[in-house]
C-alpha positions in Angstrom: -42.8 -44.5 15.8 -45.7 -42.0 16.1 -44.6 -41.1 19.6 -41.1 -40.3 18.2 -42.6 -38.0 15.5 -44.8 -36.2 18.0 -41.9 -35.7 20.4 -39.8 -34.3 17.6 -42.6 -31.9 16.5 -43.0 -30.8 20.1 -39.3 -30.0 20.4 -39.3 -28.1 17.1 -42.3 -26.1 18.0 -40.8 -25.4 21.4 -37.6 -24.0 19.9 -39.5 -21.7 17.6 -41.9 -20.5 20.3 -39.1 -20.0 22.8 -37.0 -18.0 20.4 -40.1 -15.8 19.5 -40.6 -15.0 23.2 -37.4 -13.0 23.4 -37.1 -11.8 19.8 -37.5 -8.0 19.3 -37.7 -7.0 15.6 -36.0 -3.7 14.8 -34.0 -3.6 18.0 -30.3 -4.4 18.5 -30.9 -7.4 20.6 -28.2 -9.8 21.9 -28.6 -13.1 20.1 -27.8 -15.2 23.1 -31.0 -14.1 24.9 -33.0 -15.6 22.0 -31.0 -18.8 22.2 -31.4 -18.9 26.0 -35.2 -18.7 26.0 -35.3 -21.2 23.1 -33.2 -23.7 25.0 -35.3 -23.2 28.2 -38.5 -23.8 26.3 -37.0 -27.0 24.7 -35.9 -28.2 28.2 -39.4 -27.8 29.5 -40.9 -29.5 26.5 -38.4 -32.4 26.6 -38.9 -33.1 30.3 -42.7 -33.1 30.1 -42.8 -34.8 26.7 -40.7 -37.7 28.1 -42.7 -38.0 31.3 -45.9 -37.9 29.3 -44.8 -41.0 27.4 -44.9 -43.1 30.6 -47.9 -45.2 31.2 -49.8 -46.5 34.2 -50.2 -45.0 37.6 -46.7 -43.6 37.6 -47.7 -41.0 34.9 -49.1 -38.4 37.4 -46.2 -38.7 39.8 -43.6 -38.5 37.0 -45.3 -35.5 35.4 -45.3 -33.8 38.9 -41.6 -34.5 39.3 -41.0 -33.2 35.8 -42.8 -29.9 36.5 -40.8 -29.6 39.7 -37.5 -30.3 37.9 -38.1 -27.7 35.3 -39.2 -25.1 37.7 -36.5 -25.6 40.2 -33.9 -25.8 37.5 -35.0 -22.5 36.0 -35.1 -20.8 39.4 -31.6 -22.0 40.3 -30.1 -21.0 36.9 -31.7 -17.5 37.0 -30.6 -16.4 40.4 -28.3 -13.7 39.0 -30.7 -12.2 36.5 -32.8 -9.1 36.6 -36.5 -9.5 37.4 -37.7 -9.1 33.9 -35.3 -11.6 32.4 -36.0 -14.1 35.2 -39.7 -13.8 34.4 -39.1 -14.4 30.7 -37.1 -17.5 31.6 -39.9 -18.7 33.8 -42.5 -18.1 31.1 -40.3 -19.8 28.6 -40.1 -22.9 30.8 -43.8 -22.8 31.5 -44.5 -22.6 27.7 -42.2 -25.5 27.1 -44.0 -27.6 29.7 -47.3 -26.7 28.1 -46.0 -27.7 24.7 -44.5 -30.9 26.2 -48.0 -31.8 27.6 -49.4 -31.4 24.1 -51.2 -28.1 24.2 -49.7 -26.2 21.3 -52.5 -23.5 20.9 -52.5 -22.7 24.6 -48.8 -22.2 24.6 -48.9 -20.0 21.5 -51.6 -17.9 23.2 -49.5 -17.5 26.4 -46.4 -16.5 24.3 -48.5 -13.9 22.4 -49.8 -12.4 25.6 -46.4 -12.3 27.3 -44.8 -10.9 24.2 -47.3 -8.1 23.9 -46.9 -7.2 27.6 -43.1 -7.2 27.4 -42.8 -5.3 24.1 -45.4 -2.7 25.1 -44.5 -2.4 28.8 -43.1 1.2 28.5 -46.2 2.3 26.6 -48.5 0.7 29.2 -46.7 2.3 32.1 -46.7 5.7 30.4 -50.4 5.4 29.7 -51.1 4.4 33.3 -48.9 7.2 34.7 -50.5 9.8 32.4 -54.0 8.7 33.4 -53.2 9.2 37.1 -51.6 12.6 36.6 -54.4 14.0 34.4 -57.4 15.3 36.4 -60.7 16.5 35.0 -61.3 20.0 36.3 -63.5 21.1 33.4 -66.8 20.5 35.3 -65.6 22.8 38.1 -64.7 25.5 35.7 -68.1 25.3 34.0 -69.9 25.6 37.3 -68.0 28.6 38.4 -68.7 30.6 35.3 
């Protein structure tokens, strides 16, 4: 019974974390993107959660097959997507697998990091571009005077 409750909690946490990965507050976002990443995260958590409940020597082999199944499934389903959406799907699946393995805090940390990078990507690129364009010629001007 405890395994059932833990599995249900993992799926619930995966649905919330997966939805948060693609949610952009204040922007007109298409709702199906949020649902897609939530379902992918639940898929990863369900597969690894079920394989984690197996006992004995088969555990390591079944977890390996579960990781392969999730990864190959996401890659095959995301062939037609742009690079950024494909990476979000892969991170959603990876987060789901981490949740399914039982590491809630690590998955939350990964989602926070990916979310910050995705939401601030334009600002980061502008900052890096501005830093390369700006040269410091003030020392040369001071010497020549």
